[in-house]
N, C-alpha and C positions, 0 to 999 in steps of 0.2 A: 196258685201260689207263682208270685215271680223269683227266676233265681237272678242273681245279679252275674254281669259276666263283665270279665276286665278286657276292653279293646283291646290293649294293648299287646295282649298274649294272639292275636289275630293280624296285628297291624302288617308284622313280615311278610304275612303268608298272605295280603290281600295288594299290596304292593306286588309280590310275585306275578298272581294271578294278574293286575291288572297291566303291569307289564306284557305280559307271552295273550294275554285275551286283548289288546286295545292298541299296544305301541306298537312289538310286531307288526300287525296284519296292516296298520296307517305306515311303516316303513314298507313295506310290500308295495301295496299299492305305490309309494313311491318309487319303485326299484332298486329299494337299497336291504341288503343281504341281511337276513334274521338273527343268525349270528352276531355282524355286527352291531343289529341296532338292541341286542343283548346286551353286547360290552359295551355299547353305549350308557343304554339307561343304568348299568350298572354302575361308571364312573360316575355319570350327575345324579343317581340317588343315596348314593354310596355315601361311609364316612370321609371320603376326605372330597367328596362333592358338596351338593346341598343339606347329609345330611352330618354335617360337620358344622354346620351353620342354624343347628338347633337350639341351641344352648340363647343363640341370640335372635332366633325369630323362630318362638317356641311352637308358630303351628304349620311348621314345617316338618315336623315329628309324624305327622298323619301321614306323608305322601312319602318318605323316606325309611331308609333303614341306618339303623347309627351303629349297629352292631354285626359284621359283616361274618361274623363266627356263626352267630344262629345259624347260618342258614350251610353247614359248614356238612350238617349231614345230609342235607335233598342232594347237595353239591357232589356229594360220594355216590348217593344214588344215582346220580347223572351221569358218572362214570364207569359205575359197575354196567346199568343199562346201555349204554352205550356198547362197552365189550361184550355183552351179552348178545345185542344185535349183530356185533364180528361176529364172533364164534356160531351166531347160528344160521350166517349170510356164507359161511367157508361148506367149501365141501373137499373130499377126496378128488374129485372129480375137477374141480374149476382151478384146485392146485395145480392137477397133474397136467389138464390145458395149457396153462400159464406158468408150467415151472422153469422155461426156461427166461424170461422174464421176473419172475418173483422172486426166484431164489437164485436169477446170477444179475440181471440190473438191480432189483430190491436190494440185494445186500448186502452187493458193490455199494450204491449210494448212499446204504445207513453206514456203512466202514469205512468209505473215503471221508465219507462229509464229516462224521465223529473226527476220524483223526486230524481231518485240517481244523475246525473249530477247536477242538478239542487242544490242539497245540497255540492256537493263538491265544485263546483263553490262557494257558498257562505263560505264555510269555507276558501278557499281562499283568501278572500277576495274582493269577490266582495258584492255588493247591492242587496238586496233582489229582487226588480224591472229586474237589470241587471241578477241575478242567473237563476231565472224565465225563459226569454228569451233564454240564453243560454241552460239550460235544455229542453226545448223544440226543440233548434234550430238543437242542437246534437241529440238531440231522432230522429230524422227524418232522411229517408233515402236516398241514390241514386237509384231514379225509370227508372230513363234515363238510367242509367249504366246496373243495376245488370237484367234489361228485355231485355238488348239487348246483355248481356252476357248468358242470358237463352234463349231468343231466337237463337244465333248462335249458340248453343248446343243441340238445340232441346229438352229441360229439362221441356219447362214452364207446361206438361201436369203428370209432374211427383209427386211423394208428397211434396218434398221442393220446387219445383215452384209452385203449387198450393200455398203453405202456404207462401213462399217472397212474392207473387203475393198480397196476400188478407191483406198481413201486410201493404206492401206498399200502397195498394188501400185504405187504411182508413187511411195513412199517408197523403194522396194526398189531402184526401177530409178532414183533421186536417188544411190545410196548410189557409183554409181560414177562420176559426174563430180566429188562431193564429195572421192573418196579424189583422182581426179586432180587437185585443185586443191592439196590438200595436197600431195604429191608437187610440182608448180609449186610454191606458196611456199616450201616448203622448200629448192627448186633455187636459188630466186630471193633465199633471206633473205640481206640484206643487201648483196648484189652484182647490180647492173645494173638493169636498165628490167623490169618487170613486164610490160610490156607485149612487149617483145622473150622474157620466158621464157615467155612465156606461148605466144610465137607456134612457138618453138622447140620446147617441147614436144608442141604440139598437132601438130606437125608428124611427129615421133619416134612420139606415139602413134597418128595417124593411119597411117603405115605401116606398126607393128607390129599393130594393129586389121585390115589390110586384108592383109597376108602369113597371118595365123589366118584370116580369114572364106575367101581364095582357097584355100589346101590343106584349110579345113575342108569346102568345097562340093565341092572335089573327089574328097578323100579318105576323107569319113567313111561315109557311104552302102556305097560301096564295100564300105570295113574293115569295117562290121560284117553285112551283105549274106554277106563271106567266113566272119565269126564263128560267124552263127547259122546257117550250112550243117551245121558240124561237131556241134550239137545239143550242145554243153558248155557247163554253166552256168557252170564255171570262168575258160573262156575269154573267152565275155564278159563276167562282172566283168572279168578283166583288163583285157579291152579300153576298159571303161569307167571302170575309174581309171587306165588309160592316158593317155586324150584328159584328163577331168579334172584331172589333176596337168602331162602335157605343155603344154594350154594353157597354164596358170598358169606356168608355169616361163619358154615361150617373153614371156608379157609380165613378167614380172619381169626375167627377161633383158634387153629395152627399157627397164624404168626405169621400166616400171609395173607393179602391184602383183597380186597369184596372183589373187585374186578378181575380178580385171576381165578376164582370159584364160580362166578358170571358167565365168566370168557366160558371156560370147560364144560359149564351147564348148556350153552347156546350150541355149543361143539357137536355134543352127546345128544341133541335136541334136533338139530342137522339131519341128521340121519333116520329120523323117525319120517312119517307120511302124516305128520300136525305141524311140519316146517313154517307151509304157507300158513297157515291160520292162526301160527303164533306170533309169526312178524305182525299179522294185523292186527291183534289184540295189544300188543305191545307197545306198536308206533306212538299215538299218543301219550301215556307214559315217558318213553324216551325223548321224545321232542321237548315235553317240558320239563323235566327232572335236567335236560341236559341244557335246557334255556339255563334253568337254576345254578349251573354249573358255571355260563361264561356271566351270568349276571354278577356270581362271587367273584369271576374274572376282573370285572369288568368295575367291582366295586376295590378291587386290590389296588387298582391305577391311583397313584399318588400325584397332582400335579406337581405338587410342589419337589418329589423326587426327577420329574421330569424338567421341569424349571431349572431346577441344580443342574443337571448333566444334559443340556439341550444335543451337543454336539457327538457325544459318546451314546445317546440313544438314537439317533440321524444316524453315526457310523455305523453303529451296528448292525440297523436294520439293513443299509444299501450294503455292507459290506456283507451281510447273510447273506441276500440275493445273490449278490456277485461270487459268491464264492462256493456256493449250494449249487448253485444256474450251471458254471463252468466246470464246475466234474459230474452231473448231469448230462450235458452236454456233451462232454465228450465219451461218457461212458453209453450215451444210448446212441451216438454213430458207430464205437466198437460192436455194439449188441447191433450193427447196421440197418436202422432205423433212418430214411431215409431227412436229409435236414431239416426240410421245413418239421416235421414230427417229433426227432430230436428238438429243434430249440422252441416247439410249445411244448413241449412236455417238461425241459429244464424251466421255464418260466414258472409255470404251473406248479410246480411242486416245488420250489426254490423258497417261497416264503417260509416262515413255521407255524407250526398248528398249535392244534389245543391239550398234546399231548405232552411240550412242551410244558406248559404250566400246571400238569398230574405230574411232570418228574420232577422239574425244580421247587415247586410246593413239598412236596415229601422229601425232598432231598433238605432244605430248608428250617423244616419241621423238626426231622432229626437235627439239626444245627450241624450237615455235612457242609452246607455253602450259606455263606455270611449272606444275610438278609438284602444288607444295600447290593450289592452284587444282583442278589437275583431277582431286586424290584428294577434295577437299569435292563438287564439281560430280559426280562420278559416284556416290558414297557418295550424295548425295541422288536419283539415278536408282534409284540400288539399293531404296532405300525405297519409291519408287513401284510397283518393279515386281512387290517386294513385297506389297502393298498390292495388286496387280490383281486377283487372284481375287475378294477383299471389292468392289472395286468395279463388277465386269462384275455380282458379283450385287445390290449397290445400283441401279445402272441399269437391268436386269432390271426389280424391284420400282417403280422410279420409271417407268421405262416402263408398264409394265402399270395403272398408277394415272395418267396421261394417255392412253393412249390411247385414240383415240373407240371408242365403241359398236360393236360388229361388227352390220354390216346381214345377217340370216339371209334365204336366198330362201326364197319362200313355201312348197317342199316339207321345209325342215327348221322350219320352225313347226306342221306339224302332230305332235300329241300322240300319242304309245304309245297304244292300245286303252285302252277301261276296263270292258269288258265282263268282269273275272275269270274268265276262258277259261282254261284250263291248255293252255299252249304253251313251249318252247323259248326262253329270251334267249340270242340268238349277240351278243355285244361284239365289233365290231368288220367294217368295210362294207369292206376291202383284199382283195386275192386268195384267203386263205385261207378268211374270213367268207365271201365268194360262192362257194366251194368245198364250204364245210359247208353253207351256206343252199341248194344245190343237190340236194343229199345228201339232205338233210331233204325238203324238194320230192318229191324221186321214191320214199322212201320213204312220203309219206305224211302225215309227223308235223308239226305246227303251228309254225310258229315267228316271231319277229320278230327285225330287226338292229338294229344301236344303234352307233351310233360319235359320238365328239367333234366329225370333219371335217362341215364341212357339204359340201363340194362332193360326199364319197363318198354321201353319204345323198341329196344333190339326184339324183345320179346312177342311186341304186339305187330312187327312187321313181319317176323317171322311166323304169326299168326295167320299172316292176309288181309292185317288191318290198318287202314291207311294212317299211319300212324308218325312222327314225326316230334325231332329233338330238340328244344330251345324253351328259353326262359320268358314266360307270358305274360309277368311285370314288368317287360320292354315295348314300350310301344311299336319301336320301330321291330319287331318281330311279329308281333299281332298285324301289322300292316303285311309283313309279308306273310303271316297266314292269308290275309286274302280276308282282314275285316272289314274294309270297305265296302265288301259284296256281302258280307254274311251272314245269316240268318237270323241267327242267335247265336249267343255264347255261354258254355255251358261248364262254371267253374264245380268240379267236383273233388278238388285236394280240402285235405283240411290242418291247412297252416291258416291262423288269422290274419297274418299278418300280410302273405302273401294273396290271400283273396281280396284283401284291401287294396292293396298296392294292381291288380288285377283289374279291377272293377273302374278304377281310377283311372289308367291308363285307358282301358275301352271306350267309359264315357267323352274322355278328351277326344278322341278319333272318330265315335259315330253316337251324338246323341242319343239317338234313335234308337239304336238295337233293342234287340232284347236279352237284357241278362239274367240268371238265372242264377245261385250262386248257393252253396253248401253253405250253412252257418255252422257255429258252434254249439250256440246254445241259443235263448232271447234274447239277451242282449248284444250276441255278436249280430242276431239276425234282424237287431232293431237299425244296430249303427249300418248294416249293408242298406236297409232301406234310404237311412237317410241318404248313405253316399252314390246311390245310383241305380240298385237293383229293381227290375220288374219284381220280381219274387226270390224269397228267402226262402229256405228249405232248413229249419233248427233239427240238427242231430238227436235232442233231448226229447221236444219237441213230436219227432216222426216217432220214435221208439213209443214215447208212449203212447201215442196212439195206435199203433201198432199193436201194442200189448193189450189193450181196451178191447179192440177189434177180436183178440184173438179168442179175448176171456168170457167178450160175450154172446158170442158162438160157442162155447163151450160150454157157457149156460142154459142154452138154450134161447136165446133170442133168435128171432128171425133176421139171417143174413142180411135180407134190404134194409130193414127200419136199423143194424147196425153201421151198416155202409154208408148209411143218411147221417148218422147221427154223426161218426166221423167226420165226414165232408164237411158238416155243419162247425163240430170242432176245431177245425181245421181253418176254417173260411173265420170265424172266430180270433181266433189267436192272430190269421194276415190281417184283421183288421186294429187289429190291436198293435202288435208291431210295425203294420207300416204307417207312419208322418201323413195328417190330411194335406190333400192336394201337394205332394212331395213327388216321391216314385211312382204315385199313384196319376200325376199328370202325366206321367212319361209312359207309364202301363197301354197297351194297346189291349181291347176286348179278347176276349178267351176265344172267340173262335174266328177273328183276326191274327193273332197268334197260328193258330193253330195250320193258318192255313200258308203262313210265312214260311213255317218250319214243314 
């Protein structure tokens, strides 16, 4: 018996999934930040975008969200999961390691920026309570975007990366008391003493938090041990979701926010041995639900408001970046950061962030801030977040220009030999490069190692190996290394862009040289063959072949048959990846290559 299904019930969920599953991956392929993609899709498909045209074009109802409030629940879950993961990533050791920056630079940034922005809001006519909330809301930055940008450029461990992360960590910790403050201000809005209200709310919060902490310490570790003993991924996932949502609901029942309860649950689980497994389990849900949150943020963007106040929004965005940037730069210099690092940190952390939407929307819902003012302020914050990738690029370029010259160790100042002797050039002094070098030594093949990491070169030279510092992506350095007489070029580094640049530079100087390069995967290997390598070694394929070889030998298959099978598969993959007549035409026969090496 066929049931009746109302498609409209599931339409909004389908729109959200389509955005997460189709639009965002497309945006990433175009190098657009996923958060910006979610906000843009929300603005386009929301009630102020195409959703507002449904009455005129009914067909648009199938691809738009006409009621943004329907997504309020999932968006709140997204914030709760974000705070849960923040709590999970915190640890006492990490806080103590970075305490000077977290509780010094971070607290100073929040306090000074909140005061400066709050006073500006008050001067522009906002009531004291609204100005206070606006000040604190705009003092916060985008943890999600800044960390993603730093991680993508592998700059988390730099001075600017550490200081930015410390500030963001302090801001994440500050969100909880700020949400609590809004709850208290709402409860005392026009009724009774603020001090008495604070005392009453603090007692309730203390009791609720104490209950969560006591129950959590007694029950969480035994619960996850029991679940882990079943060796069931589904049960572990269900337990993780239960803890995150359950503690959030307990906090909400006590008059606090769901995010506060989820944050405490994350802190408690961070002390257990299940922390990493929980992070992996929760990550897909967190990403999707945070995406829903940013989708609802975009749906709240009203082009009419922007058109009505373009100068106020643009001026607010520029003013926010300038005020926060100047304050953060001054504080960073006060904490003895180098000028280049202080400037990069200031530009990265100056734009607004996602928690401005959380705090200001919460305050607007409790009528502590006028909706019109919230709309203008959040539009300015959105503008700064959209500009963040560009600002990050500008910050990096300025930091490079202002950075003090690098003082190289004596070992890294040694120039490559100029004897024009034929030898192989190994690019990369890491673990792979060292192993390749040892194999060449074992078979009596002369070579040198080059790398742009001075510490690796120093370690290699102190161990008595022929290693030299320099950037192999530059043709002049390759020529200095003797590429014109080299027997082969072996690229072992794991940076695909740098590998491509090195191959192209080498081919431009020596069209006939044998080039063997490390590839990230099959797609990268195919690209390397297209630009001129003789052999590309994909990490994923080689790992699979070695695992297969070990497994087959362990299962009793004769070693000779296994080795022959692995070689056959390797040749098959090489034939699939190498374009017909392209790199193959340049390749020498295997026995000829071995003679040259």
